[in-house]
Legacy VTK file of the C-alpha trace (Angstrom):
# vtk DataFile Version 3.0
C-alpha trace
ASCII
DATASET POLYDATA
POINTS 388 float
0.000 0.000 0.000
1.055 3.603 -0.338
0.130 7.228 0.135
-1.223 8.478 -3.177
-1.522 12.164 -2.384
-1.431 14.669 0.481
-3.594 17.753 0.170
-3.559 20.895 2.331
-5.769 23.950 2.470
-5.561 26.974 4.739
-8.961 27.695 6.302
-10.028 30.880 8.134
-11.409 30.525 11.666
-11.472 34.253 12.338
-13.509 35.762 15.167
-13.830 39.060 17.014
-12.773 37.473 20.289
-9.478 38.071 22.078
-7.598 36.706 25.067
-4.980 38.496 27.151
-2.379 38.223 24.393
-3.886 37.924 20.905
-7.069 38.521 18.976
-8.477 35.993 16.551
-9.512 38.356 13.761
-7.105 36.753 11.271
-6.743 33.270 12.710
-6.339 30.361 10.296
-5.641 26.645 10.417
-4.394 23.995 8.003
-6.704 21.198 6.931
-4.929 18.102 5.567
-6.058 14.992 3.701
-3.779 11.948 3.370
-5.129 9.882 0.473
-4.158 6.187 0.381
-4.635 3.460 -2.235
-6.524 1.266 0.247
-10.150 0.811 -0.835
-13.000 0.450 1.661
-16.639 0.352 0.537
-15.515 1.229 -2.964
-13.679 4.397 -1.938
-10.061 5.170 -1.021
-9.292 5.491 2.664
-8.484 9.124 3.475
-7.070 10.353 6.771
-7.815 13.909 7.887
-6.079 16.295 10.233
-5.985 19.947 11.257
-4.071 22.069 13.734
-5.515 23.577 16.889
-6.636 27.165 17.262
-4.176 29.771 18.477
-1.489 28.807 15.961
-1.855 29.724 12.324
-2.065 27.383 9.346
1.289 25.957 8.257
0.644 25.159 4.613
3.902 26.700 3.401
6.036 24.456 5.602
4.005 21.418 4.647
4.214 22.086 0.910
7.907 22.994 0.911
9.329 20.361 3.262
7.153 17.746 4.896
4.727 16.659 2.179
7.461 16.303 -0.512
9.566 14.139 1.817
6.700 11.686 2.200
5.700 11.614 -1.444
9.318 11.152 -2.571
9.937 8.273 -0.155
9.925 4.621 -1.148
6.387 3.486 -0.213
7.851 0.428 1.528
9.636 2.743 3.965
6.330 4.221 5.197
4.375 1.041 5.968
4.428 -1.373 8.880
5.956 -4.854 8.837
2.773 -6.408 7.488
2.876 -4.108 4.480
-0.869 -3.596 4.874
-0.990 -0.346 6.843
0.921 2.871 7.327
3.499 3.132 10.112
3.118 6.520 11.851
6.567 6.243 13.420
8.344 5.619 10.123
6.342 8.417 8.540
7.305 10.762 11.383
10.978 9.872 10.969
10.743 10.554 7.244
9.158 13.969 7.774
11.940 14.923 10.176
14.825 14.004 7.866
17.314 16.883 7.644
15.684 18.775 10.526
18.059 19.965 13.258
17.281 19.343 16.938
15.642 22.219 18.778
13.669 24.973 17.160
10.346 23.525 18.257
8.195 26.250 16.775
5.941 26.326 13.738
7.327 23.124 12.187
5.906 21.160 15.116
2.445 22.346 14.063
2.988 21.302 10.442
4.207 17.833 11.423
1.498 17.436 14.070
-1.244 18.191 11.571
-0.020 15.607 9.060
0.526 13.130 11.888
-3.144 13.481 12.901
-4.245 12.614 9.377
-1.916 9.606 9.312
-3.340 8.162 12.546
-6.872 8.728 11.238
-5.975 6.721 8.121
-4.255 3.959 10.126
-7.289 3.389 12.351
-9.659 3.478 9.374
-7.581 0.878 7.552
-7.755 -1.280 10.672
-11.515 -0.653 10.754
-11.579 0.497 14.391
-11.925 3.750 16.322
-8.572 5.352 17.033
-9.207 5.135 20.786
-9.526 1.337 20.498
-6.329 1.059 18.473
-4.440 3.208 20.997
-5.719 1.244 23.980
-4.623 -2.027 22.394
-1.194 -0.828 21.261
-0.149 1.620 23.996
-2.701 1.447 26.806
-4.382 -1.044 29.085
-6.051 -2.897 26.234
-9.502 -1.530 27.034
-10.412 2.099 26.315
-12.613 4.206 28.556
-15.077 5.797 26.169
-16.345 8.162 28.861
-14.145 11.274 28.874
-14.290 14.378 31.077
-14.596 17.629 29.115
-14.739 21.251 30.184
-16.165 24.218 28.282
-13.633 26.858 27.221
-14.896 30.363 26.526
-15.175 33.621 28.398
-13.107 35.550 25.851
-13.114 39.319 25.666
-15.049 40.805 22.745
-16.607 44.160 21.820
-19.803 44.892 23.689
-19.390 42.124 26.215
-20.671 42.874 29.698
-21.155 40.763 32.812
-24.673 39.826 31.740
-23.493 38.430 28.396
-20.634 36.597 30.102
-23.040 34.964 32.520
-25.395 34.018 29.704
-22.513 32.356 27.870
-21.386 30.377 30.887
-24.951 29.420 31.790
-25.401 28.041 28.280
-22.466 25.685 28.874
-23.876 24.551 32.198
-27.254 23.981 30.559
-25.547 21.736 27.982
-24.152 19.448 30.673
-20.704 20.860 31.462
-19.654 21.043 35.100
-16.414 23.022 34.563
-16.246 26.254 32.544
-13.253 28.442 31.729
-12.879 32.175 31.194
-10.024 34.456 30.230
-8.191 36.812 32.559
-5.347 39.265 32.059
-6.965 41.184 29.209
-8.457 43.729 31.572
-7.562 45.312 34.903
-7.438 43.039 37.935
-10.544 44.649 39.444
-12.537 43.998 36.270
-11.312 40.419 36.024
-12.305 39.768 39.624
-15.744 41.249 38.988
-16.126 38.932 35.983
-15.079 35.963 38.101
-17.619 36.877 40.776
-20.309 37.122 38.098
-19.610 33.617 36.799
-19.288 32.075 40.248
-22.661 33.603 41.096
-24.419 31.302 38.618
-22.537 28.084 39.428
-24.089 25.465 41.681
-22.579 22.772 43.890
-20.298 20.505 41.886
-19.673 23.149 39.219
-16.348 24.987 38.980
-14.572 27.789 37.128
-11.067 27.738 35.635
-9.223 30.908 34.596
-6.606 31.364 31.864
-4.095 34.236 31.564
-2.591 32.983 28.270
0.973 33.673 29.420
0.403 37.406 29.854
1.913 38.149 33.262
5.372 38.984 34.514
6.251 37.519 37.901
4.958 40.414 39.996
1.626 40.487 38.185
1.309 36.708 38.324
1.825 36.855 42.086
-0.680 39.703 42.475
-3.285 37.678 40.609
-2.375 34.528 42.554
-2.965 36.276 45.855
-6.287 37.672 44.645
-7.415 34.357 43.138
-6.590 32.443 46.320
-9.888 33.563 47.811
-11.732 31.396 45.282
-12.009 27.634 44.873
-10.986 27.544 41.200
-10.538 24.448 39.069
-7.178 25.882 37.975
-5.128 29.042 37.360
-3.767 28.552 33.841
-0.576 29.729 32.148
0.100 32.832 34.232
3.432 33.669 32.570
5.456 32.978 29.477
5.267 29.214 28.828
9.070 28.905 28.810
9.587 30.894 32.009
9.950 27.895 34.272
11.377 29.968 37.115
8.241 32.121 37.194
6.088 29.011 37.384
8.257 27.490 40.087
8.162 30.685 42.158
4.411 31.013 41.861
3.788 27.792 43.754
4.876 29.683 46.871
1.944 32.083 46.424
-0.781 29.821 45.067
-1.598 26.503 46.708
-4.525 25.554 44.502
-4.179 23.765 41.135
-2.382 25.405 38.241
-2.240 24.361 34.587
0.181 24.918 31.737
1.848 23.239 28.758
-0.301 24.050 25.724
2.479 26.177 24.212
5.268 23.639 24.653
5.796 21.819 21.395
8.158 18.920 22.043
8.942 16.189 24.533
12.171 18.035 25.387
10.360 21.239 26.326
7.784 19.251 28.276
10.603 17.512 30.127
12.168 20.846 31.065
8.799 21.974 32.393
8.601 18.903 34.613
12.230 19.239 35.720
12.349 22.948 36.492
8.890 24.527 36.827
8.012 23.188 40.265
4.741 21.654 39.157
3.006 19.391 41.651
1.839 15.988 40.348
-0.832 15.727 43.049
-2.792 18.798 41.897
-1.449 20.559 38.788
-2.548 19.881 35.205
-0.613 19.445 31.944
-2.104 20.701 28.676
0.245 19.468 25.934
-1.586 19.398 22.596
-0.463 16.760 20.096
-1.767 18.759 17.128
0.691 21.554 17.943
3.603 19.437 19.145
4.682 17.037 16.378
1.636 14.808 16.727
0.813 11.614 18.591
4.190 10.019 17.859
5.846 12.738 19.942
3.011 12.779 22.482
3.670 9.110 23.249
7.279 10.050 24.010
6.004 12.800 26.296
3.767 10.339 28.156
6.733 7.999 28.636
8.754 10.906 30.017
5.976 11.811 32.450
5.847 8.232 33.713
9.603 8.298 34.317
9.163 11.449 36.405
6.333 10.050 38.506
3.419 11.753 36.762
0.139 10.011 35.974
-1.398 10.279 32.517
-4.580 11.310 34.315
-3.011 14.732 35.041
-3.085 15.506 31.295
-6.018 17.475 29.901
-4.937 18.587 26.412
-5.571 21.981 24.892
-7.342 22.305 21.551
-10.831 20.903 21.877
-10.475 18.473 18.970
-11.485 14.851 18.514
-7.892 13.660 18.167
-7.202 14.432 21.820
-10.569 12.962 22.775
-9.460 9.665 21.252
-6.113 9.868 23.038
-7.875 10.554 26.337
-10.201 7.570 25.893
-7.511 5.217 24.612
-4.617 6.142 26.886
-6.296 7.191 30.121
-5.817 10.948 30.140
-7.691 13.155 32.576
-9.984 14.681 29.986
-10.048 17.188 27.156
-10.790 20.829 26.428
-13.973 21.649 24.524
-15.161 24.699 22.569
-18.962 24.388 22.451
-19.463 27.428 20.209
-16.072 28.688 19.032
-13.779 27.701 16.127
-16.482 25.726 14.391
-16.783 23.358 12.644
-13.418 22.121 13.916
-14.343 21.981 17.594
-16.965 19.827 19.220
-18.086 16.239 19.008
-19.742 13.889 16.508
-23.424 14.539 15.904
-25.614 13.181 18.660
-22.886 13.131 21.319
-24.061 15.028 24.392
-22.303 16.194 27.530
-23.726 14.555 30.642
-22.475 15.605 34.083
-19.259 16.877 32.514
-18.526 13.760 30.432
-19.001 12.617 26.851
-19.130 9.031 25.624
-17.297 8.436 22.350
-19.273 6.615 19.635
-18.057 3.606 17.687
-16.743 5.378 14.561
-13.682 4.258 12.562
-10.614 6.453 12.810
-10.824 9.699 14.736
-14.542 9.930 13.977
-14.588 13.084 11.858
-17.160 11.548 9.516
-19.642 11.588 12.393
-19.599 15.400 12.589
-21.513 16.485 9.513
-20.488 20.150 9.328
-16.806 19.275 9.751
-16.932 16.390 7.302
-18.381 18.671 4.632
-15.214 20.775 4.861
-13.039 17.692 4.705
-14.837 16.241 1.710
-14.324 19.483 -0.202
-10.603 19.073 0.278
-10.614 15.382 -0.607
-12.716 15.868 -3.740
LINES 1 389
388 0 1 2 3 4 5 6 7 8 9 10 11 12 13 14 15 16 17 18 19 20 21 22 23 24 25 26 27 28 29 30 31 32 33 34 35 36 37 38 39 40 41 42 43 44 45 46 47 48 49 50 51 52 53 54 55 56 57 58 59 60 61 62 63 64 65 66 67 68 69 70 71 72 73 74 75 76 77 78 79 80 81 82 83 84 85 86 87 88 89 90 91 92 93 94 95 96 97 98 99 100 101 102 103 104 105 106 107 108 109 110 111 112 113 114 115 116 117 118 119 120 121 122 123 124 125 126 127 128 129 130 131 132 133 134 135 136 137 138 139 140 141 142 143 144 145 146 147 148 149 150 151 152 153 154 155 156 157 158 159 160 161 162 163 164 165 166 167 168 169 170 171 172 173 174 175 176 177 178 179 180 181 182 183 184 185 186 187 188 189 190 191 192 193 194 195 196 197 198 199 200 201 202 203 204 205 206 207 208 209 210 211 212 213 214 215 216 217 218 219 220 221 222 223 224 225 226 227 228 229 230 231 232 233 234 235 236 237 238 239 240 241 242 243 244 245 246 247 248 249 250 251 252 253 254 255 256 257 258 259 260 261 262 263 264 265 266 267 268 269 270 271 272 273 274 275 276 277 278 279 280 281 282 283 284 285 286 287 288 289 290 291 292 293 294 295 296 297 298 299 300 301 302 303 304 305 306 307 308 309 310 311 312 313 314 315 316 317 318 319 320 321 322 323 324 325 326 327 328 329 330 331 332 333 334 335 336 337 338 339 340 341 342 343 344 345 346 347 348 349 350 351 352 353 354 355 356 357 358 359 360 361 362 363 364 365 366 367 368 369 370 371 372 373 374 375 376 377 378 379 380 381 382 383 384 385 386 387
């Protein structure tokens, strides 16, 4: 078998929203289709992938470096020992030929996007959901289809007031979520605290709020917020400072005893390892948000999980950023702690297959081959346009 073609298209996911650092008025992503010569039900098996929000589409890198390397390779070098399916690890190695160590920036997004499409194709060729394949190859053997999800939102946008913020958060609660997240750091501390009080005012027992500064703060500001936030019982205080400022993160633990979260902007196992070594994170309460779609894909994410095990961390402390079905499958197949969700934003790329509902903060993954994109009709329409 072989890869026949790899297609990429840059897709706008622009919005008027902003966090503490960026606005999304010109945000894009890359949508990828890996077309194989394997025929199922009279059609070629096609794997799909896309990168998470917050990083732009990487079509140029894909077209100039990574896609040509795969298409120029001997097809036998990209398949497993049976010769009947693709080998994601061999494909990853081929994409990374002639790439120097370090520099884990935009190329990690390009590789991660193609990697997602490859895993989708592999599971479809096997005729099983990706979460089942992952559980059998790298997990306990049995997946847990029931996955915790939280609702991410609470962005700043023109005309937003406390009433609109509360309406947004209430809509998530009404849809079955028990944890909601809002942004901080894009306004003055007093305004952020007022917004927090507004959201907490609508939450009931068993429902919690997480806050996300998107790396905005210097150490003094991070500490000021930590001291102010300590009065609340928050689900977590996320990414207070620059994601590579491990000293800031390590210092902050002296001022904030409750859970913190970070990792979505670390794009390699090596950077994740430095976070664990030097950032003072606490494996009994803190959360790790590494996102495979931004960090060289599942092949690299498996290396990251191995590293965490070596350092005494449980996979259950991982709740990936991104809100996509790839991480949902990883969570179900490999025993992660859950996944981010965007109920209304970045559509049609966020969310779940049609008919999947959130119940008491959890979703149950359906029995769909591959990642399950075909089960989300609005998303699959976009993917079919690329494939056709």
